[in-house]
VOTOR-967397 format. One record per residue (C-alpha): residue number from 0; x, y, z; residue in one letter. Coordinates in pm, 1 decimal. Example, Ala and Ser with C-alpha at 12.3 -4.5 7.8 and 13.67 -1.06 7.14 Angstrom:
2
   seq         px         py         pz   type
     0     1230.0     -450.0      780.0      A
     1     1367.0     -106.0      714.0      S
//
This chain:
128
   seq         px         py         pz   type
     0      990.1    -3101.6      464.2      M
     1      621.3    -3075.9      541.2      K
     2      439.5    -2749.2      469.1      Y
     3      127.6    -2621.8      639.5      S
     4     -191.5    -2558.9      446.2      N
     5     -146.7    -2185.5      500.8      Q
     6      204.6    -2192.5      350.2      Q
     7       79.3    -2392.3       52.2      I
     8     -205.7    -2147.5       -3.5      E
     9       27.6    -1845.2       17.5      E
    10      269.3    -2006.2     -228.2      A
    11      -19.3    -2084.1     -463.9      R
    12     -136.4    -1721.9     -454.9      K
    13      214.3    -1593.5     -530.8      K
    14      259.5    -1835.5     -819.5      V
    15      -80.1    -1742.9     -965.9      L
    16        2.3    -1371.9     -934.6      A
    17      331.9    -1424.0    -1118.7      K
    18      158.1    -1631.5    -1384.4      K
    19     -100.8    -1355.9    -1431.8      G
    20      172.5    -1096.8    -1478.1      F
    21      357.1    -1307.5    -1736.1      Y
    22       31.6    -1362.2    -1928.1      Q
    23      -28.4     -987.5    -1919.9      H
    24      326.0     -923.4    -2045.8      L
    25      287.1    -1174.7    -2329.5      M
    26      -40.7    -1021.3    -2446.4      S
    27      118.6     -672.7    -2425.5      Y
    28      405.6     -782.0    -2648.9      I
    29      190.0     -965.7    -2904.5      L
    30      -83.9     -704.9    -2936.2      V
    31      155.4     -412.9    -2953.6      N
    32      370.8     -591.0    -3211.3      F
    33       56.9     -635.3    -3422.1      F
    34      -31.8     -266.3    -3371.8      L
    35      320.6     -161.8    -3471.2      L
    36      302.9     -363.7    -3795.3      V
    37      -43.5     -223.5    -3865.3      L
    38       79.1      131.1    -3801.0      N
    39      383.8       93.6    -4026.5      L
    40      177.3      -58.8    -4310.5      L
    41     -109.5      188.7    -4302.4      T
    42       31.5      523.7    -4182.9      T
    43      411.7      509.3    -4160.9      P
    44      436.4      888.8    -4142.7      D
    45      236.7      900.5    -3816.0      S
    46      345.7      673.3    -3531.9      L
    47       22.8      650.4    -3333.9      W
    48      131.8      316.5    -3190.5      V
    49      324.4      493.0    -2913.6      V
    50       -1.8      589.8    -2739.9      Y
    51     -125.6      235.3    -2676.6      P
    52      231.3      132.9    -2591.7      L
    53      255.9      401.7    -2324.6      L
    54      -96.1      365.2    -2189.6      G
    55      -87.1      -10.6    -2160.8      W
    56      276.0        4.2    -2046.9      G
    57      177.9      212.0    -1744.6      I
    58      -80.9      -49.0    -1649.3      G
    59      174.5     -324.1    -1700.2      L
    60      423.3     -140.1    -1477.5      A
    61      164.7     -115.2    -1198.3      F
    62       90.6     -485.7    -1238.0      H
    63      463.8     -560.0    -1206.0      Y
    64      491.4     -353.7     -886.1      V
    65      186.4     -527.3     -741.6      E
    66      331.6     -873.9     -804.6      V
    67      705.9     -825.3     -753.0      F
    68      734.7     -494.3     -568.7      G
    69      965.0     -208.7     -658.7      I
    70     1314.1     -341.4     -730.8      P
    71     1548.1     -239.7     -449.5      G
    72     1263.3     -126.7     -224.9      F
    73     1080.1     -381.4      -14.7      D
    74      868.2     -120.1      164.0      V
    75      555.6     -203.1      -34.0      L
    76      590.4     -580.9      -15.2      S
    77      385.4     -815.7      200.1      K
    78      703.5     -946.1      363.2      E
    79      795.9     -594.6      480.0      W
    80      444.8     -546.2      614.4      E
    81      463.4     -873.8      808.1      E
    82      807.3     -784.1      951.9      K
    83      676.3     -445.4     1065.6      E
    84      372.7     -608.5     1226.4      M
    85      602.3     -847.7     1415.5      E
    86      818.4     -557.1     1536.5      K
    87      513.7     -361.7     1654.2      E
    88      364.9     -661.7     1832.5      L
    89      695.4     -736.6     2007.5      K
    90      729.3     -372.2     2107.7      S
    91      379.7     -369.7     2250.2      M
    92      438.0     -698.4     2433.9      A
    93      755.1     -561.4     2595.2      E
    94      565.2     -258.5     2723.6      K
    95      294.0     -474.0     2874.8      G
    96      -70.4     -509.4     2788.9      S
    97     -127.8     -136.5     2739.2      T
    98     -121.1        4.4     2390.8      S
    99      157.1      233.9     2271.4      S
   100      -83.8      530.1     2253.8      R
   101     -162.0      501.9     2623.1      I
   102      202.6      457.6     2720.6      S
   103      305.3      768.3     2526.4      T
   104       49.9      976.7     2709.4      G
   105     -183.5     1044.5     2418.7      L
   106     -485.6      916.5     2608.2      L
   107     -401.0     1046.2     2955.0      E
   108     -673.9     1243.3     3125.0      E
   109     -640.3     1617.0     3074.8      R
   110     -691.3     1863.7     3360.9      P
   111    -1043.4     1996.9     3375.7      R
   112    -1141.1     2360.3     3363.2      Y
   113    -1130.4     2528.7     3700.6      Q
   114    -1266.0     2879.0     3752.0      P
   115    -1037.8     3151.1     3879.9      K
   116     -999.2     3172.5     4254.5      K
   117    -1224.8     3422.1     4425.0      G
   118    -1504.7     3390.3     4166.8      R
   119    -1744.4     3127.0     4281.6      E
   120    -2023.7     3225.4     4044.4      E
   121    -2016.2     3420.5     3719.0      D
   122    -2211.5     3741.0     3714.9      E
   123    -2463.5     3816.5     3442.8      E
   124    -2257.1     4109.6     3319.6      S
   125    -1974.2     3872.1     3222.1      D
   126    -2192.1     3713.3     2954.7      F
   127    -2334.2     4029.9     2795.3      A
//
């Protein structure tokens, strides 16, 4: 099967993103293991190692969501975004060349102000 250059480039970006996450995970494990050993050898009565574990862990969790998405939820993924774009474009094409805002009446012309009948001109006393 022959792949287009665009498909190859997208696959390359996904693979590099996954590789970056796994490198991040490996450094998280190694550094925090070292910090745990250091903490237990120097001050075993105070477990300060939990602070870097939590802080860096939050960053690692965000990195995971960026690369893989939220498990069970594909709302934040690129694939979901592309599917939604396709649906919107098809919907707009079915309605014709006008945009959905125009067809729903959001941009229709509003009636203009018309003075009350019987009052052609405002008197000065109305403005005082």
